N, C-alpha and C positions, 0 to 999 in steps of 0.2 A: 665263310670257311672258318674262321677264327672265333668267332662268334660260338658253336661248333663243338670244338678243341676246350674251350675253358673249362666245360664243368667236368672232363675227363680226367684234366689238368690240376682241378680242385682236389678229387677224388684220389687220384696217386699220393698227392699231398698230404693232404689227411691221416694215408695208412700205413704213415712213417711206422716201423715197429722199432722200441727203446729197447737198446739190450748194452748188457755189460759181460764182457770178453772177462771171467775171473779164473785167477791162477794160485793155488794152493800149493806149497815149497813144506816139504817136512826134512827141515834145519835141527830137528830135534834132537840129534845123534842117535835116534832110534826107530821102531817101528812104531807105528800108530794103530790102533783099529777104532771103528765107531766116529769116524769124524763128522761131523755135524756142522754144516755153516746154515743159520738161520737169520734171514735179509725181511725185508718189509714185504708183508704179505705169502708168505714162502720160505721154502727152503730146500737144501741139497746135500749129498753126501754120500760117503763109500766105507765098503768093512774096514778096508785096511788098507793102511800106505806105507811102502816098507822107507827107512833113511833116506834121504837126498833123493826121493821120487816126486814128481810133479803130476799135480789133477789139471785138468780144465774144467772148466763147466761156464754155460751162457747161461744170465738170467734174464729177466727182467722184472725193473724193481715199479708195481703198480703202487704204492702206496709211500709215504716217508715214516720213518723208523733207523733203530739200532740195526748195523749187523752184530753175528752172537758166534764164535765157534766157540763148538766142545768137540774133545774126544776124550783115548782111555788113551793112554802111553802103557810100556813094557812095565811099568810097576802096578799098574792099575789105579793109576791115579787118575783122574779126571776135570781136567784144567778148563774153563769156563771164561774166556776170554771174550771183554765186549770192545767192539771194533768202531768203525766210524759208522755216524749217522747217513743215511742215503734220504734220497730225495724220488719223489716219481716223477719221471721222465727220464733220467738223467743215463747218460752212457757214455761208454768208453772201455777202463779197463780196470781193474782192481785186483792186483796180487797180495797173496797173502800170504807170510813165512813162517811157520812157527818155528818156535827157537826153545832152546832146552829149558829149563825148570818153570812150562807152563806161559811162558810167555809166547807175542806174537807181533811182528809189525804189518803193518798195511800200508800199501804207495796206491792208494787210489788217483788214477786220471781220468776224471768224471767230467762231462758239460755236459748239461748249466752246471757252474756252482754255484750255490745258492747260499 
């Protein structure tokens, strides 16, 4: 009986879906438009994000590379911000805090750490 269950358990173990719960917080002091977050092998975004608003998105990292953030602020400037390097199969959470002056802070809580 146990021998019959081993292939099923092995199949379930290999189907683990790695994901990162990502949160973007707009602390720039004003609304932003055309927010885009590029990460290895994909990107996500939103048309607008009001001052103080939070946007949640779940991603899967399918290759290694650097995260990048860009958006348009209220005065038409388009900051482009380099974030942390992400590695395939990392999972956990990542907070992106957009700050005044085209700056950002990144708070990754990702495993495994490489």
